[in-house]
C-alpha positions in Angstrom: -3.3 2.2 21.1 -6.2 0.6 19.6 -6.6 -3.7 19.6 -6.2 -3.6 15.8 -4.0 -1.3 13.9 -3.9 -0.5 10.3 -0.7 1.1 9.1 -0.6 2.8 5.6 2.6 3.4 3.9 2.8 6.7 2.3 5.1 9.2 0.4 4.6 12.8 -0.3 3.4 13.2 -3.8 6.4 14.8 -5.4 6.8 14.9 -9.1 9.6 12.8 -10.1 9.8 10.7 -6.8 6.2 8.8 -7.2 4.7 6.6 -9.6 7.8 6.9 -11.9 6.9 3.9 -13.9 3.7 5.7 -15.3 5.9 8.2 -16.8 5.4 8.1 -19.8 2.6 8.5 -20.7 2.0 10.7 -17.7 4.4 13.7 -17.3 6.1 13.5 -13.6 3.5 16.3 -12.4 0.3 14.0 -13.4 1.9 11.1 -11.9 2.4 13.0 -8.4 -1.1 14.2 -9.2 -2.5 10.6 -9.8 -0.7 9.7 -6.6 -1.7 12.1 -4.3 -5.7 11.5 -5.2 -4.5 7.7 -5.0 -3.4 8.3 -1.5 -6.3 10.2 -0.3 -8.9 7.7 -1.7 -6.9 5.1 0.0 -6.8 6.5 3.5 -10.5 7.5 3.2 -11.6 4.1 2.1 -9.8 2.5 5.2 -11.7 4.4 7.6 -14.5 1.5 7.2 -11.7 -1.1 8.2 -12.1 -2.3 11.7 -8.8 -0.7 13.0 -7.1 2.5 13.8 -5.3 4.1 10.9 -1.9 5.1 11.2 0.3 6.3 8.4 4.1 5.7 8.1 5.2 8.6 5.9 8.0 9.3 3.8 8.3 13.1 3.4 7.3 16.4 5.0 5.4 16.0 8.0 3.7 19.3 7.5 2.0 17.9 4.1 0.8 14.8 6.0 -0.4 16.9 9.2 -2.4 19.1 6.8 -3.9 16.7 4.5 -4.7 14.0 7.3 -5.5 15.9 10.3 -6.6 13.9 13.5 -4.8 10.5 11.9 -1.6 9.6 13.9 1.7 10.1 11.7 5.0 8.0 12.3 8.0 8.8 10.1 9.6 6.0 7.8 13.0 6.8 8.2 13.1 6.0 4.4 16.7 6.5 4.0 17.5 3.9 6.9 17.1 0.7 5.4 15.3 -1.3 2.7 11.3 -2.0 2.5 11.7 -5.1 4.7 13.6 -3.2 7.3 11.0 -0.2 7.3 7.9 -2.8 7.6 9.6 -4.5 10.2 10.4 -1.4 12.3 6.5 -0.6 11.9 5.5 -3.6 13.3 8.0 -3.7 16.0 6.5 -0.3 17.1 2.9 -1.0 16.8 3.5 -4.4 19.0 5.6 -2.7 21.6 2.7 0.0 22.3 0.3 -2.7 22.6 -1.9 -3.9 19.9 -2.7 -7.4 19.5 -3.0 -7.5 15.8 -1.5 -5.3 13.4 -1.5 -4.9 9.3 0.4 -2.9 6.9 -0.7 -1.5 3.4 0.7 0.5 0.8 -1.0 3.7 -0.8 -1.4 2.6 -3.9 -4.3 0.2 -4.1 -7.0 3.0 -4.0 -9.7 0.3 -4.4 -8.6 -2.0 -2.0 -11.7 -3.5 -0.2 -12.1 -2.5 3.4 -13.9 -6.1 3.7 -10.5 -7.8 2.7 -8.8 -5.8 5.4 -11.6 -7.0 7.9 -11.1 -10.5 6.6 -7.3 -10.0 7.5 -8.1 -9.1 11.2 -10.6 -12.0 11.3 -7.7 -14.4 10.4 -5.3 -13.1 12.9 -7.6 -13.7 15.9 -6.2 -17.3 15.2 -3.5 -17.0 13.0 0.2 -15.8 12.9 0.2 -14.3 9.5 -2.3 -12.8 7.2 -1.3 -11.7 3.5 -3.3 -10.3 0.4 -1.1 -11.3 -2.6 -0.4 -9.0 -5.3 -1.1 -10.0 -8.7 2.4 -9.3 -9.7 3.8 -11.7 -7.1 4.4 -9.4 -4.0 1.3 -8.5 -1.4 -0.6 -5.6 -0.9 -1.2 -6.4 2.7 0.5 -8.3 5.3 -0.9 -8.7 8.9 0.7 -10.3 12.0 -0.6 -11.2 15.5 2.7 -11.2 16.7 6.1 -9.8 15.7 8.0 -12.0 13.7 10.9 -10.1 12.2 12.4 -13.2 10.0 9.6 -12.6 7.5 11.5 -9.2 6.5 15.2 -10.5 6.5 16.8 -11.1 3.3 13.6 -11.1 1.2 13.5 -10.5 -2.8 11.8 -6.9 -2.4 10.2 -5.8 -5.8 10.3 -9.3 -7.0 7.7 -11.6 -8.4 8.9 -14.3 -6.0 8.2 -12.3 -2.9 5.0 -13.9 -1.8 6.2 -17.2 -2.5 9.3 -16.7 -0.4 7.4 -15.2 2.4 5.0 -18.1 2.4 8.1 -20.6 2.5 9.6 -18.6 5.3 6.2 -18.9 7.2 6.3 -22.6 6.8 9.6 -23.0 7.6 9.0 -21.0 11.0 6.0 -23.0 11.6 3.6 -20.0 11.7 -0.1 -20.3 11.2 -1.0 -18.1 8.1 -3.9 -17.3 5.9 -3.8 -16.7 2.4 -6.5 -14.0 1.6 -7.8 -13.0 -1.8 -5.5 -11.3 -4.1 -5.7 -7.6 -5.2 -3.6 -5.2 -7.3 -1.2 -2.5 -6.8 -1.0 0.5 -9.3 2.4 0.5 -10.4 2.5 0.9 -14.1 0.2 1.6 -17.3 -1.0 -2.0 -17.5 -2.4 -1.9 -14.0 -4.0 1.6 -14.6 -6.1 0.4 -17.3 -7.4 -2.4 -15.1 -8.2 -0.2 -12.4 -10.1 1.7 -14.9 -12.1 -1.3 -16.2 -12.3 -2.8 -12.2 -13.5 0.3 -10.8 -14.4 3.1 -13.1 -16.3 5.0 -10.4 -13.2 5.4 -8.2 -11.6 9.1 -7.7 -8.6 7.4 -8.9 -10.0 6.1 -12.1 -11.7 9.3 -12.9 -8.5 11.3 -12.8 -6.6 8.7 -14.6 -9.0 8.6 -17.6 -8.8 12.7 -17.5 -4.9 12.3 -17.3 -4.7 9.7 -20.3 -7.2 11.5 -22.5 -5.4 14.8 -22.3 -2.4 12.8 -23.2 -3.9 11.1 -26.1 -5.3 14.4 -27.3 -2.0 16.2 -26.8 -0.1 13.1 -29.0 -2.8 13.7 -31.8 -2.4 17.3 -31.8 1.3 17.1 -31.9 1.1 14.5 -35.0 -1.0 17.0 -37.3 
């Protein structure tokens, strides 16, 4: 086990199970294609982070073994608890295995800068907690220098109050924490359009632009 570990939460890109808030305008198949590219781009970009990459996966292990050979894979056990319980189990496992700092991210921020992850691990040399807030009120990264299960118990998951409640809980527990620069998840059409403006050269943005243009073309043809 490396001293610093970055866990990437990922789902198998199955139509109807990923990026459903993008349907419409995308079809379930297009949303799965977009997520597949987003996942691959995220994992590739994090090769520049100063940490060992571990994928906490939900889906068929064979898919992840084929797609990410050489990376360590750990099942999320999706059906065994909410997001907080799965995050907590991931941190517990990483610290039990001997890392000195761990951070977790999702797989739907394809242009998340590796420098932001580096800043998290730097902060964790002297803080208990490092968080990169999401623009929607959650967070895109959470890192710990020791396992603190209370940060994941009875929290408002998928709610704009998540980061503020996490911060309140950290203060209540007397944790030293660092709030990093905010970033954005790719959750809906508005955030997808912001990705096109913010990072037009990313693989995910290129694909999104093509898919959205194809949908617009289909709609025009359908009304003629």
